[in-house]
C-alpha positions as CSV (number, residue, x, y, z in Angstrom):
1,X,36.1,-24.7,40.1
2,X,32.9,-23.6,42.2
3,X,29.9,-23.5,40.8
4,X,28.2,-21.4,43.6
5,X,27.0,-17.9,42.5
6,X,28.7,-15.1,44.6
7,X,26.4,-13.3,47.1
8,X,26.5,-10.2,45.4
9,X,24.5,-11.5,43.0
10,X,21.3,-12.2,44.8
11,X,20.4,-8.3,45.4
12,X,21.1,-7.2,42.1
13,X,18.9,-10.3,40.2
14,X,15.9,-9.4,42.7
15,X,16.2,-5.9,41.9
16,X,16.3,-7.0,38.1
17,X,13.1,-9.3,38.9
18,X,11.2,-6.5,40.3
19,X,11.7,-4.2,37.4
20,X,11.1,-7.0,34.7
21,X,7.6,-7.9,36.5
22,X,6.7,-4.5,36.3
23,X,7.7,-4.2,32.7
24,X,5.8,-7.5,31.4
25,X,2.6,-6.4,33.6
26,X,2.0,-3.8,31.1
27,X,-0.5,-1.2,32.3
28,X,-2.0,-3.7,34.7
29,X,-4.5,-6.5,35.1
30,X,-7.6,-3.9,35.0
31,X,-6.6,-1.8,32.0
32,X,-5.5,-5.2,30.3
33,X,-8.8,-6.9,30.5
34,X,-10.4,-3.7,29.2
35,X,-8.6,-3.6,26.4
36,X,-9.1,-7.5,26.0
37,X,-12.6,-6.6,26.3
38,X,-12.7,-4.2,22.9
39,X,-10.9,-6.8,21.1
40,X,-7.5,-5.6,21.5
41,X,-4.3,-6.9,22.6
42,X,-1.5,-5.4,24.4
43,X,1.3,-4.2,22.4
44,X,3.8,-7.2,23.4
45,X,0.9,-9.7,22.7
46,X,0.6,-8.4,19.4
47,X,4.5,-8.7,18.7
48,X,4.0,-12.2,19.9
49,X,1.2,-12.9,17.8
50,X,3.2,-11.8,14.6
51,X,6.5,-13.2,15.7
52,X,8.1,-16.8,14.7
53,X,7.9,-18.8,18.3
54,X,10.7,-17.6,20.7
55,X,12.0,-15.3,17.9
56,X,11.4,-12.0,19.8
57,X,14.3,-9.8,21.5
58,X,13.2,-7.0,23.4
59,X,14.7,-3.3,23.6
60,X,14.3,-0.9,26.3
61,X,11.9,-3.5,28.3
62,X,12.9,-1.3,31.9
63,X,11.9,1.9,30.1
64,X,8.9,3.4,32.8
65,X,6.3,6.1,32.2
66,X,5.4,8.5,34.7
67,X,1.9,8.6,36.2
68,X,0.4,11.0,38.8
69,X,0.6,9.1,41.8
70,X,4.3,8.4,41.2
71,X,4.0,4.7,41.0
72,X,6.0,2.9,38.1
73,X,4.5,1.9,35.0
74,X,5.6,0.1,31.8
75,X,6.7,1.7,28.8
76,X,4.0,3.3,26.4
77,X,6.2,1.8,23.5
78,X,7.9,-1.7,22.9
79,X,10.2,-2.7,20.7
80,X,12.8,-5.2,19.3
81,X,13.7,-7.9,16.9
82,X,12.3,-11.1,15.6
83,X,11.5,-13.4,13.0
84,X,8.6,-13.7,10.8
85,X,8.6,-16.6,8.3
86,X,12.3,-17.0,9.3
87,X,13.4,-13.2,8.1
88,X,14.7,-10.9,10.4
89,X,12.5,-7.7,10.8
90,X,12.4,-4.8,13.5
91,X,9.1,-4.2,14.9
92,X,7.4,-1.7,17.3
93,X,4.0,-1.5,19.1
94,X,2.5,1.3,20.8
95,X,0.8,0.3,23.9
96,X,-2.5,1.8,24.5
97,X,-3.2,0.8,27.6
98,X,-0.2,2.6,29.3
99,X,-0.8,6.5,29.2
100,X,-2.9,5.9,25.5
101,X,0.5,4.4,24.0
102,X,2.2,8.2,23.4
103,X,5.2,9.3,22.3
104,X,8.2,9.3,24.5
105,X,8.9,13.0,24.8
106,X,9.7,12.5,28.5
107,X,12.7,9.5,27.6
108,X,16.4,11.1,26.7
109,X,16.0,9.3,23.2
110,X,12.3,7.9,21.6
111,X,12.2,4.1,21.2
112,X,10.8,4.5,18.5
113,X,7.5,5.5,16.7
114,X,8.6,9.0,15.5
115,X,11.9,8.4,14.7
116,X,14.1,6.8,17.3
117,X,15.9,3.8,18.2
118,X,14.1,0.9,16.7
119,X,13.8,2.6,13.3
120,X,17.4,3.6,13.5
121,X,18.0,-0.2,14.3
122,X,16.4,-1.3,10.7
123,X,18.0,1.6,8.7
124,X,21.4,0.6,10.0
125,X,20.7,-3.3,9.7
126,X,18.8,-2.9,6.5
127,X,16.0,-4.8,7.6
128,X,12.1,-4.6,7.6
129,X,10.1,-2.4,9.7
130,X,6.8,-3.1,10.9
131,X,4.4,-0.9,13.1
132,X,1.5,-1.8,15.2
133,X,0.1,1.5,15.8
134,X,-2.5,2.4,18.6
135,X,-1.6,5.4,20.4
136,X,-2.6,9.4,21.0
137,X,0.8,10.5,19.6
138,X,1.2,13.5,22.2
139,X,0.3,13.3,25.8
140,X,0.0,16.3,28.4
141,X,1.2,13.8,31.6
142,X,4.6,13.0,29.5
143,X,5.0,16.6,28.4
144,X,4.5,17.6,31.8
145,X,7.5,15.3,32.5
146,X,10.4,17.0,30.8
147,X,9.3,20.3,32.4
148,X,9.0,22.8,29.6
149,X,7.2,22.6,26.3
150,X,8.6,21.3,23.1
151,X,9.0,23.3,20.2
152,X,7.5,20.8,17.5
153,X,9.8,21.9,14.4
154,X,12.9,21.2,16.5
155,X,11.7,17.6,16.7
156,X,13.6,15.1,14.5
157,X,12.1,12.8,12.1
158,X,15.1,10.9,11.1
159,X,15.0,7.9,9.9
160,X,11.0,7.5,9.1
161,X,11.4,9.0,5.6
162,X,14.7,7.6,5.1
163,X,13.7,4.3,5.6
164,X,11.1,4.9,3.1
165,X,14.2,4.5,0.1
166,X,15.8,1.6,2.1
167,X,13.3,-1.1,3.3
168,X,9.7,-2.4,3.3
169,X,8.0,-0.1,6.2
170,X,4.6,-1.5,7.0
171,X,2.1,-0.3,9.3
172,X,-1.2,-1.8,11.0
173,X,-3.8,0.6,12.7
174,X,-5.3,-1.6,15.1
175,X,-7.0,1.0,17.5
176,X,-7.8,4.7,18.3
177,X,-5.2,6.8,17.0
178,X,-4.5,10.2,17.0
179,X,-1.9,12.8,16.2
180,X,1.8,12.1,15.4
181,X,0.9,8.2,15.5
182,X,-1.9,8.7,13.0
183,X,0.6,10.3,10.4
184,X,3.1,7.8,11.3
185,X,0.6,5.3,9.8
186,X,0.9,7.0,6.3
187,X,4.7,7.2,6.3
188,X,4.7,3.4,5.2
189,X,4.8,1.6,1.9
190,X,1.8,-0.3,3.0
191,X,-0.6,0.3,5.8
192,X,-3.5,-2.0,7.0
193,X,-6.7,-1.0,9.9
194,X,-9.0,-2.6,11.7
195,X,-12.8,-2.3,11.0
196,X,-13.5,-3.0,14.5
197,X,-11.2,-0.8,16.4
198,X,-8.9,1.0,14.2
199,X,-9.7,5.3,13.7
200,X,-7.3,7.3,13.4
201,X,-7.1,11.3,13.0
202,X,-5.1,14.4,13.1
203,X,-7.5,15.4,16.1
204,X,-10.0,12.9,18.1
205,X,-13.7,13.8,18.6
206,X,-13.1,15.8,21.9
207,X,-10.8,18.2,20.2
208,X,-13.1,18.6,16.8
209,X,-15.8,19.1,19.7
210,X,-13.8,22.0,21.1
211,X,-12.5,23.5,17.8
212,X,-15.9,23.7,15.7
213,X,-18.4,22.4,18.2
214,X,-19.0,19.3,16.2
215,X,-20.1,16.4,18.3
216,X,-19.0,13.4,16.0
217,X,-18.6,9.5,16.7
218,X,-14.7,8.5,16.3
219,X,-15.5,5.8,13.4
220,X,-17.6,8.3,11.4
221,X,-14.4,10.9,11.9
222,X,-12.0,9.0,11.0
223,X,-12.8,4.8,11.2
224,X,-11.7,2.4,8.0
225,X,-14.4,3.4,5.8
226,X,-13.2,6.8,5.9
227,X,-9.6,6.1,5.4
228,X,-9.9,3.2,2.8
229,X,-12.9,4.7,0.8
230,X,-12.6,8.2,1.0
231,X,-9.1,9.7,2.2
232,X,-6.8,6.9,0.5
233,X,-5.0,7.2,3.7
234,X,-4.5,3.6,4.6
235,X,-5.0,1.0,1.9
236,X,-6.2,-2.0,3.4
237,X,-9.4,-2.4,5.6
238,X,-9.6,-5.7,7.7
239,X,-12.4,-7.0,10.0
240,X,-9.9,-7.5,13.1
241,X,-6.5,-7.6,14.8
242,X,-5.6,-11.3,13.3
243,X,-6.7,-10.3,10.2
244,X,-4.4,-7.5,10.2
245,X,-1.3,-9.1,11.7
246,X,-1.7,-11.6,8.7
247,X,-2.2,-9.1,6.0
248,X,1.0,-7.8,7.4
249,X,3.1,-11.0,6.8
250,X,1.3,-11.4,3.3
251,X,2.6,-8.0,1.8
252,X,6.1,-8.8,3.4
253,X,6.3,-12.0,1.5
254,X,6.5,-10.1,-1.9
255,X,9.2,-7.5,-0.9
256,X,12.6,-8.1,-0.3
257,X,14.8,-7.2,2.8
258,X,16.1,-4.3,1.4
259,X,16.8,-2.1,-2.2
260,X,20.1,-4.2,-2.3
261,X,18.2,-7.4,-3.0
262,X,15.2,-8.7,-5.3
263,X,12.0,-10.4,-3.8
264,X,12.2,-14.4,-3.0
265,X,11.5,-16.7,-5.9
266,X,8.8,-19.1,-4.5
267,X,9.6,-22.6,-5.9
268,X,6.1,-24.2,-5.7
269,X,3.3,-22.8,-7.6
270,X,0.4,-23.8,-10.0
271,X,-1.0,-22.4,-13.2
272,X,-4.7,-21.8,-13.9
273,X,-6.9,-22.9,-16.9
274,X,-5.6,-20.1,-19.4
275,X,-8.5,-21.1,-21.7
276,X,-10.7,-19.4,-19.0
277,X,-9.7,-15.9,-20.2
278,X,-11.9,-16.2,-23.3
279,X,-14.7,-16.5,-21.3
280,X,-13.8,-13.9,-18.7
281,X,-13.0,-11.4,-21.0
282,X,-15.7,-9.7,-23.7
283,X,-13.6,-8.3,-26.8
284,X,-16.9,-6.2,-26.7
285,X,-16.5,-2.9,-25.4
286,X,-19.9,-2.2,-24.1
287,X,-19.6,-5.6,-21.8
288,X,-18.0,-5.3,-18.4
289,X,-15.4,-8.1,-17.3
290,X,-14.4,-9.5,-13.8
291,X,-10.8,-7.5,-13.7
292,X,-10.2,-9.7,-10.2
293,X,-11.1,-13.0,-12.4
294,X,-8.7,-12.1,-15.3
295,X,-5.9,-11.4,-12.9
296,X,-6.1,-14.5,-11.2
297,X,-6.6,-16.8,-14.1
298,X,-3.2,-15.4,-15.5
299,X,-1.0,-15.3,-12.3
300,X,-0.2,-18.4,-9.8
301,X,-2.8,-19.8,-8.4
302,X,-3.9,-18.0,-5.3
303,X,-1.0,-15.7,-5.2
304,X,-3.0,-12.3,-6.1
305,X,-3.1,-9.8,-2.8
306,X,-4.7,-6.7,-3.6
307,X,-3.4,-3.4,-2.5
308,X,-6.3,-0.5,-1.9
309,X,-9.2,-2.4,-3.1
310,X,-11.6,-0.1,-1.9
311,X,-9.8,3.2,-3.1
312,X,-9.7,4.4,-6.5
313,X,-11.6,1.2,-7.7
314,X,-11.1,1.8,-11.8
315,X,-7.5,0.6,-10.8
316,X,-7.0,-2.5,-9.5
317,X,-3.2,-2.6,-7.9
318,X,-1.6,-5.7,-6.1
319,X,1.2,-8.5,-6.2
320,X,1.0,-11.9,-7.2
321,X,3.3,-14.2,-8.4
322,X,4.4,-15.8,-11.8
323,X,6.1,-19.0,-12.0
324,X,7.4,-18.0,-8.2
325,X,8.4,-14.5,-9.4
326,X,6.8,-11.5,-7.5
327,X,5.3,-9.1,-9.8
328,X,3.3,-5.7,-9.3
329,X,-0.2,-6.0,-11.2
330,X,-2.1,-3.0,-12.0
331,X,-5.4,-3.5,-14.2
332,X,-8.4,-1.2,-15.5
333,X,-11.3,-2.7,-13.9
334,X,-14.2,-1.4,-16.6
335,X,-16.9,-2.2,-13.8
336,X,-16.5,1.4,-12.5
337,X,-16.0,4.6,-14.6
338,X,-16.0,2.3,-17.3
339,X,-11.8,2.2,-16.4
340,X,-10.9,5.7,-16.5
341,X,-8.4,7.0,-14.4
342,X,-9.9,9.9,-11.8
343,X,-7.6,11.5,-8.9
344,X,-8.2,8.3,-6.5
345,X,-6.8,5.8,-9.1
346,X,-4.3,8.1,-10.4
347,X,-2.8,8.9,-7.1
348,X,-3.1,4.9,-6.1
349,X,-1.3,4.0,-9.7
350,X,1.8,7.0,-8.5
351,X,2.0,5.4,-5.4
352,X,2.3,1.4,-6.3
353,X,4.2,2.3,-9.0
354,X,6.9,4.1,-7.0
355,X,6.8,1.0,-4.1
356,X,7.4,-1.5,-7.0
357,X,10.1,0.5,-8.4
358,X,11.9,1.0,-5.2
359,X,12.0,-2.4,-4.4
360,X,12.6,-3.9,-8.1
361,X,9.6,-5.5,-8.7
362,X,8.4,-5.8,-12.5
363,X,5.3,-4.5,-13.4
364,X,2.7,-5.7,-15.5
365,X,-0.4,-3.6,-16.6
366,X,-3.6,-5.2,-17.9
367,X,-5.4,-2.1,-19.9
368,X,-8.6,-1.2,-20.7
369,X,-8.9,2.5,-20.3
370,X,-11.1,5.0,-22.0
371,X,-8.8,7.9,-21.0
372,X,-8.7,10.1,-17.9
373,X,-12.5,10.8,-16.4
374,X,-14.4,13.8,-17.8
375,X,-16.6,16.1,-16.7
376,X,-16.9,19.5,-14.5
377,X,-16.4,17.6,-11.1
378,X,-13.1,16.0,-12.6
379,X,-12.0,19.2,-13.7
380,X,-12.6,20.7,-10.5
381,X,-10.7,17.8,-8.6
382,X,-7.7,18.5,-10.6
383,X,-7.6,15.1,-12.9
384,X,-4.7,16.4,-15.4
385,X,-2.9,17.4,-12.3
386,X,-2.7,14.0,-10.5
387,X,-2.8,12.0,-13.9
388,X,-0.1,13.7,-14.7
389,X,1.6,12.1,-11.3
390,X,0.4,8.6,-12.2
391,X,2.0,9.5,-15.7
392,X,5.4,10.3,-14.7
393,X,5.9,7.7,-12.1
394,X,5.5,5.2,-14.6
395,X,7.4,6.7,-17.3
396,X,10.3,6.9,-14.7
397,X,10.1,3.8,-13.4
398,X,13.3,1.6,-13.7
399,X,11.9,-1.6,-13.8
400,X,10.3,-3.0,-16.9
401,X,6.4,-2.4,-17.4
402,X,4.8,-5.3,-19.5
403,X,1.5,-3.7,-20.8
404,X,-0.9,-6.0,-21.9
405,X,-3.6,-4.0,-24.0
406,X,-6.6,-6.1,-23.4
407,X,-8.9,-3.5,-24.8
408,X,-9.2,0.2,-25.0
409,X,-6.0,2.5,-24.7
410,X,-7.1,6.5,-25.5
411,X,-5.1,9.6,-25.1
412,X,-3.0,10.4,-21.9
413,X,-5.1,8.1,-20.1
414,X,-3.2,5.2,-22.3
415,X,0.2,6.8,-21.8
416,X,-0.1,6.4,-18.2
417,X,-0.2,2.8,-18.8
418,X,3.3,2.0,-19.9
419,X,7.2,3.0,-19.9
420,X,9.5,3.6,-23.0
421,X,12.3,2.1,-20.9
422,X,14.6,-0.4,-22.6
423,X,13.6,-3.5,-20.7
424,X,9.8,-2.7,-21.1
425,X,7.6,-4.4,-23.8
426,X,4.1,-3.8,-25.0
427,X,2.0,-6.8,-25.8
428,X,-1.6,-6.5,-27.5
429,X,-4.6,-8.7,-27.3
430,X,-6.8,-8.9,-30.9
431,X,-9.5,-7.3,-28.7
432,X,-7.4,-4.1,-28.2
433,X,-8.5,-0.7,-29.2
434,X,-6.4,2.4,-29.3
435,X,-5.7,5.9,-30.1
436,X,-5.9,9.3,-29.6
437,X,-9.5,9.1,-28.6
438,X,-12.5,7.1,-29.2
439,X,-13.5,7.1,-32.7
440,X,-17.3,7.9,-31.8
441,X,-16.1,11.1,-29.9
442,X,-13.5,12.0,-32.1
443,X,-16.0,12.4,-34.9
444,X,-18.3,14.2,-32.9
445,X,-15.3,16.8,-32.0
446,X,-13.7,16.7,-35.6
447,X,-17.4,17.4,-37.4
448,X,-19.3,19.1,-34.9
449,X,-19.9,21.8,-37.8
450,X,-21.3,19.3,-40.2
451,X,-23.3,17.2,-38.0
452,X,-25.0,20.5,-36.6
453,X,-25.7,21.5,-40.3
454,X,-27.8,18.6,-41.3
455,X,-31.4,17.7,-40.1
456,X,-31.7,15.5,-36.7
457,X,-32.7,12.3,-38.7
458,X,-29.8,12.6,-40.8
459,X,-27.3,13.2,-38.0
460,X,-27.2,9.8,-37.1
461,X,-26.7,8.2,-40.5
462,X,-23.9,11.0,-41.4
463,X,-22.2,10.0,-38.0
464,X,-21.9,6.3,-38.2
465,X,-20.7,6.8,-42.1
466,X,-18.1,9.1,-40.8
467,X,-17.1,6.8,-38.0
468,X,-16.6,3.6,-40.2
469,X,-14.6,5.8,-42.5
470,X,-12.1,6.1,-39.6
471,X,-12.4,2.9,-38.3
472,X,-11.1,1.6,-41.3
473,X,-8.2,4.0,-41.3
474,X,-7.4,3.4,-37.6
475,X,-7.2,-0.8,-37.1
476,X,-5.0,-1.8,-34.8
477,X,-3.4,-4.1,-37.3
478,X,-1.8,-1.3,-39.3
479,X,0.4,-0.5,-35.8
480,X,1.3,-4.2,-35.6
481,X,2.3,-4.4,-39.5
482,X,4.7,-1.4,-38.5
483,X,6.0,-2.7,-35.3
484,X,4.0,0.0,-33.4
485,X,3.8,-2.8,-30.5
486,X,6.0,-5.1,-29.9
487,X,3.6,-8.3,-30.5
488,X,0.1,-9.3,-30.8
489,X,-1.0,-12.4,-29.0
490,X,-3.6,-14.6,-28.3
491,X,-4.9,-14.2,-25.0
492,X,-4.0,-17.7,-23.7
493,X,-0.6,-17.1,-24.3
494,X,0.0,-14.1,-21.9
495,X,0.8,-16.0,-18.8
496,X,3.7,-17.8,-20.7
497,X,5.1,-14.6,-22.4
498,X,4.9,-12.9,-19.0
499,X,6.6,-16.0,-17.3
500,X,9.5,-15.6,-20.0
501,X,10.0,-11.5,-19.5
502,X,9.6,-11.6,-15.5
503,X,12.5,-14.5,-15.2
504,X,14.6,-12.2,-17.1
505,X,13.7,-9.3,-15.0
506,X,15.1,-11.2,-12.1
507,X,18.2,-11.8,-13.5
508,X,19.3,-7.7,-14.3
509,X,21.8,-7.1,-12.1
510,X,21.3,-4.5,-9.3
511,X,23.6,-1.9,-9.7
512,X,24.3,1.1,-7.2
513,X,22.1,3.8,-9.3
514,X,19.1,1.4,-8.7
515,X,19.6,1.2,-5.1
């Protein structure tokens, strides 16, 4: 049998290779060099950094982008499948150096970024989707290529929102990002932004100047500080794109491939010294303690990955492992607003609890909450409205919630820290204190008339007497004796209890109602 190629292949493969060279050249050496000077990589370079070696398989390689002079230019969007730590994922990346990474409105079908092929692919195969975002959204040049203005309400969004109910969706903002690309970053389960180049906005500085006459720097308008600390649009801030890609990988480790499975169990783990808890946490309600130190002592060593650390800082959220099992961590942080729940921390709780519930991750909540934040500014911000969202999320969660009562739990803020589903358990430390409200505030409210009626020098003495009277009546041991909490434990036994409970949670069969 002859091994000589048929001569007709020569011209076909020449054309194939010519077009492949155009695709792989991207925006050309000058524009690519400019991106590198800014510390940014091209879309394909970013994917290859993220993927396991030699696992990236591309789709839509030969798609071209219109140019004003008619010369061929590579696609604004690179997508395909690859493996990350041996797991298959779908990945899409906007290439800012090619027409600003604009959405492919000129194509017969979007490749991805705002619905489209790679997102439908992830939906169909039920594998995680990773979006590397750095694009302008719309583009007048690409709009001109289709020859007519699109009615925006007619644009499909499938399967962007549907994906959130099926597979993990992770996003990294790695450079200037506007319009639909900016919105796409938030339509995810986890997002990260680089401090050196990341910025996103509904409309960039030129649009702001045109609309309201304000000149503003792009980072002041929508940099990482804005969106990880104030707006809460982005979860985590990192220094540069290499750290962003590592954060994406780290987050993926804690999540399953889809809602039909549990996260993988890691077999190699180490436990910390539980004796340290008694020096980390003071039983005195007047002494703040380091919530991070407490969490890191209890979970597997080095496993805690915090989500949204700079937003709603009175509540810490993140993933960790206990004896190799993934667990969602919530912890009051009394170093900020004494651990009170405000609007940002309530929204943060709602999002994180819903993420854990979606992917069958049991929740552990370390509680030291005096209640919802009080005061006129808090009321104007609608703290009860948003606090109700946090409360509803945890009360409706189908996964078990293991509430560890570290210190305070008062009022509706306390209600928002536990669940009454049959798998949930409440464990208390001897340092705990709970009730409708703190005794001192309750005495002030209930006996205001009596306190106001006495002389100022007698007021403090009367209040102290009333407080001691109610302290005797509201001892937490009365609750324990009446089985109002499942167990009182030595703080040093917390990890052991959680290990037994979390391992049980991973044995619960997943059924159709849970997925």
